[in-house]
C-alpha positions, 0 to 999 in steps of 0.5 A: 161979882157971880159968873155969867151963865152962857146962853143956852141956845148957844150952847145948844148950838156945841158938839157934844152940848147939842147931843145930850138928852133933855135933862143934862143938857139942862144939868149943864146949862147950869154949870156952862159958864162965860170967860172973858180972858183979856189978850195974854192971858193963858186959857191953860199950860203944858201940863194942866190936868183939868175936866173942863172943857173950853170952847172959844166963841169970840177971838184968837188962840195961840198956840205955845211951846216950850220954843214959840209958839206952834202951829201959828193962829191955830183958832179963832171965832166971832160970836156974841159970847166968849169963854 
C-alpha cells in the first residue's frame, strides 16, 4: 500500500513548515507522509542517525533510557492524522 501524504492543512500548522516559502512548502508537501505507529513500537532508538523530522499528531509518546522510562510520558497529541 502506498504511503499516505500528510494533509497540507495539517502540515501548514507545524513549525517550521508553516514558515517555508511556497515552493519549499510544496516540495515538502509532496514528501511528508503519515505513519501509523502501533503501541509498543519504537519510533527511534538511542544512537539512531536519521535526517527525518517526526511530528506526533495524535497519541502518546514515552522516552526511555537504559534504565527505563526517562521523564515519564512526555508526548501527547490529539488530531486527525498520526505520524
